[in-house]
C-alpha positions in Angstrom: 11.2 10.7 1.3 11.6 9.1 -2.2 9.5 6.6 -3.5 10.1 4.1 -6.5 7.9 1.5 -7.9 9.4 -1.9 -6.1 10.4 -0.3 -3.2 9.3 -2.0 0.3 7.2 0.6 2.7 5.1 0.4 6.3 2.2 2.0 6.8 2.5 4.3 9.6 -1.7 5.3 10.1 -4.7 4.4 9.2 -6.8 1.3 8.6 -3.8 -1.1 7.6 -1.7 0.4 10.1 1.4 -2.2 10.5 1.0 -3.9 7.3 4.5 -3.8 4.9 4.1 -4.3 1.3 6.1 -3.1 -2.2 4.8 -0.6 -4.8 2.5 -1.2 -7.3 1.6 2.3 -8.9 2.7 6.0 -7.8 0.6 9.3 -8.6 2.8 11.9 -8.3 0.4 15.0 -9.0 -1.8 13.4 -6.0 0.5 12.4 -4.4 -0.5 9.2 -3.4 0.6 5.4 -3.9 -0.7 2.4 -4.2 1.0 -0.8 -2.4 0.2 -4.5 -3.3 -2.8 -6.0 -0.5 -3.2 -2.7 1.5 -6.1 -0.8 1.4 -8.2 -3.6 0.1 -12.0 -2.5 -1.7 -14.6 -3.8 -3.4 -15.8 -2.9 -6.8 -18.8 -4.6 -8.6 -18.3 -4.9 -12.3 -20.8 -6.1 -14.8 -19.6 -9.1 -17.2 -19.0 -8.2 -20.6 -17.4 -10.4 -23.1 -13.8 -10.5 -21.8 -14.6 -10.5 -18.1 -17.1 -12.7 -16.1 -18.2 -9.8 -13.8 -19.0 -9.9 -10.0 -17.1 -9.0 -6.7 -13.7 -7.9 -7.1 -11.4 -7.1 -4.5 -8.4 -4.6 -5.4 -5.7 -2.1 -3.7 -6.6 1.7 -3.2 -4.9 4.2 -3.3 -3.2 5.6 0.0 -1.1 9.1 0.5 2.2 9.0 0.5 2.4 10.6 4.0 0.9 7.5 5.7 3.9 5.3 4.8 7.7 4.9 5.4 10.5 3.4 3.8 11.9 0.2 4.7 15.7 -0.6 4.3 16.2 -4.1 4.0 19.6 -3.8 5.0 19.0 -2.5 8.0 16.3 -3.7 10.1 14.0 -1.6 11.9 14.6 -1.9 15.8 11.3 -2.4 18.1 11.1 -0.3 21.2 9.6 -2.7 23.6 9.2 -0.6 26.6 11.3 2.4 28.4 14.5 1.6 30.5 
């Protein structure tokens, strides 16, 4: 599967199953990707001169085998039931 930054993907397994988003970052060595507003975690940060600190929500990495590409030209067919 070819994954590029900015491509649209859909999560197929895990707690965020069914969500779609844009790829923000790719770690090819570990085979993990970061998707916009998917797999959100809370991070407690100390206040510094640059930022205020507190609890920050940000995206975490998800394994690339748990997502699939979405082709915007071809819409996905949804199977409702058996004929």
